[in-house]
C-alpha positions in Angstrom: -13.5 -2.8 -61.6 -16.7 -1.7 -60.7 -16.9 -3.7 -57.6 -18.6 -6.4 -58.8 -22.2 -4.1 -59.3 -24.5 -6.5 -61.4 -24.6 -5.2 -65.7 -27.9 -4.1 -65.5 -27.5 -1.3 -62.6 -24.5 0.6 -64.6 -24.8 2.5 -68.2 -22.4 3.7 -70.6 -20.6 5.8 -68.3 -19.1 2.5 -65.9 -18.6 1.2 -69.3 -16.5 4.0 -71.1 -15.0 4.3 -67.9 -14.0 0.7 -67.8 -13.0 0.6 -71.5 -10.9 4.0 -70.8 -9.1 2.1 -67.9 -7.7 -0.6 -69.8 -6.2 1.7 -72.4 -4.9 3.9 -69.9 -3.7 2.3 -67.0 -3.6 -1.6 -68.4 -2.3 -0.3 -71.5 -3.7 -3.4 -73.7 -4.0 -3.7 -77.2 -6.2 -1.8 -79.3 -7.9 -5.7 -80.5 -8.2 -6.3 -76.8 -9.7 -3.5 -76.3 -12.1 -3.5 -79.3 -12.7 -7.0 -77.8 -14.1 -6.3 -74.8 -16.2 -3.3 -76.1 -17.7 -6.3 -78.4 -18.8 -8.1 -75.8 -20.2 -5.1 -73.7 -22.3 -4.3 -76.2 -23.5 -8.3 -77.0 -24.5 -8.3 -73.7 -26.2 -4.8 -72.9 -28.0 -5.5 -76.4 -29.0 -8.8 -76.8 -29.2 -10.5 -72.9 -30.4 -7.0 -71.1 -32.0 -5.6 -74.1 -30.3 -2.1 -73.4 -28.2 0.4 -75.8 -25.2 1.9 -74.8 -24.5 5.7 -76.7 -22.6 7.9 -75.7 -18.8 6.0 -76.4 -17.8 7.9 -79.5 -15.3 9.6 -77.1 -13.8 6.3 -75.6 -10.3 6.7 -75.3 -8.7 4.3 -77.6 -6.0 2.1 -77.5 -3.0 3.1 -79.5 -2.2 0.7 -82.2 1.4 0.0 -82.4 3.4 1.6 -85.3 5.3 -0.9 -87.1 7.8 -0.6 -89.9 6.7 -1.9 -93.3 8.8 -4.5 -95.0 10.6 -2.9 -98.0 12.4 -5.3 -100.5 15.7 -4.6 -102.4 16.1 -3.6 -105.8 17.8 -7.1 -105.7 15.5 -8.4 -103.7 12.7 -7.4 -106.9 14.4 -8.6 -109.6 14.9 -11.9 -107.9 11.4 -12.3 -107.4 10.5 -11.0 -111.2 12.9 -13.4 -112.4 10.1 -16.4 -111.3 7.3 -14.7 -113.2 5.9 -15.2 -116.5 3.6 -13.6 -119.0 0.6 -11.9 -117.1 1.9 -12.7 -114.1 4.9 -10.7 -114.5 3.8 -7.6 -116.6 1.1 -7.3 -113.4 4.0 -7.2 -110.9 6.1 -5.1 -113.2 3.5 -2.4 -113.2 2.5 -2.2 -109.9 5.9 -2.3 -109.3 7.0 0.7 -111.9 4.2 2.6 -111.7 3.1 2.2 -107.9 -0.1 1.0 -108.8 -2.6 -1.1 -106.4 -3.8 -4.2 -107.0 -7.5 -3.0 -108.5 -5.6 -0.5 -110.6 -3.4 -2.9 -112.8 -6.4 -5.9 -113.1 -8.5 -3.0 -114.5 -5.9 -1.2 -116.3 -6.9 -1.3 -119.9 -4.7 -0.9 -123.1 -6.1 2.8 -124.4 -5.3 4.0 -120.6 -1.6 3.6 -121.1 0.1 6.3 -123.2 4.1 5.1 -124.7 5.0 8.5 -126.1 4.4 10.5 -122.9 5.4 7.5 -120.9 2.2 8.1 -118.8 -0.9 5.6 -117.3 -3.9 7.0 -116.5 -5.6 5.0 -113.3 -9.1 6.0 -113.8 -11.5 6.0 -110.1 -8.5 5.2 -108.1 -8.5 5.9 -104.5 -11.3 7.7 -103.6 -12.9 7.7 -107.1 -10.6 10.1 -108.7 -8.6 9.7 -112.0 -4.7 10.1 -112.1 -1.5 10.1 -113.8 1.1 7.9 -112.9 4.3 8.1 -114.8 5.2 4.9 -116.9 8.5 3.5 -118.5 8.5 1.4 -121.2 12.2 0.3 -120.0 10.4 -0.5 -116.8 10.2 -4.4 -117.2 14.0 -4.4 -117.3 16.6 -6.5 -118.8 17.9 -6.2 -122.4 15.3 -5.1 -125.2 15.3 -8.4 -126.8 14.8 -10.2 -123.5 11.4 -7.2 -123.2 10.5 -8.2 -126.5 10.4 -12.1 -126.0 8.3 -11.6 -122.4 6.2 -9.1 -125.1 5.1 -11.9 -127.3 4.9 -14.5 -124.7 2.3 -12.0 -122.9 0.6 -11.2 -126.3 0.2 -14.8 -127.2 -1.1 -16.1 -124.0 -3.8 -13.2 -124.0 -4.6 -14.6 -127.8 -5.6 -17.5 -126.4 -8.4 -16.5 -123.9 -11.8 -15.8 -124.7 -11.0 -12.6 -125.2 -8.5 -13.1 -127.8 -10.3 -15.6 -129.2 -13.3 -13.4 -130.3 -10.9 -10.8 -131.2 -9.5 -13.3 -134.1 -12.8 -14.7 -134.6 -14.9 -11.6 -135.5 -14.4 -8.7 -138.2 -13.2 -5.4 -137.3 -15.8 -4.0 -139.3 -18.3 -6.5 -137.2 -17.7 -3.7 -134.3 -19.2 -0.2 -133.6 -17.5 2.7 -134.7 -16.6 3.0 -131.1 -15.4 -0.1 -130.2 -13.4 -0.1 -133.8 -11.8 2.8 -133.1 -10.3 0.7 -129.2 -8.9 -2.1 -130.8 -7.2 0.2 -133.6 -5.8 2.3 -130.8 -4.7 -0.8 -129.2 -3.3 -2.6 -131.9 -1.2 0.4 -132.5 0.0 1.0 -129.1 1.0 -2.7 -129.1 2.4 -2.2 -132.3 4.0 1.0 -131.2 5.6 -1.4 -128.0 6.9 -4.0 -130.1 8.8 -1.1 -131.9 10.0 0.6 -128.7 11.7 -2.6 -127.8 13.5 -3.6 -130.9 15.0 -0.2 -130.9 16.0 -0.4 -127.1 17.6 -4.2 -128.0 19.2 -2.6 -130.7 20.6 0.1 -128.8 21.7 -2.3 -125.8 23.3 -4.5 -128.5 20.7 -8.1 -128.4 19.3 -6.9 -131.3 21.5 -7.1 -134.1 19.9 -4.3 -137.0 19.1 -5.6 -140.5 18.4 -4.2 -143.8 
């Protein structure tokens, strides 16, 4: 491009001209331009012992705009049919409430407000808290089906080290702050059980009894 001049006789201006030529005239992919930039930076820094300054205003190759793959409701339903227990609940929360993966993983029971139908996401993107809609019907299916899944998920949680520790220790041995957290979590779980039973009676999957 520069008439086979030795790299040591050129500087940032020539490097910028070459990389701009790749983006504008050759219309290479962004990854190709980045690869060429990385190779030239290595050459000048580690072989020639020089730093290249003044490349901040370099014209970058455009990344192609790609249409995201969006599953239909029927496809989502088929995917959820193959999930059970905690993976199922995590997938439903991410899909139904728009949670990111780590937001779902770090979600606590006390962050779910069943009465208002909201989830409090703490320190989400940009370290900001936000509220997102949550519906107890988000899991889909009849009230009985959701109740069964909740019972399975609860049983799986109680067989983990965390669940075993809750069973093993008396709540009175906890600090006042932790006692409040455990009691609040139990109330919300109990409320979820009652809500699913009510939905089951409403949709006919559970028969009311005295």
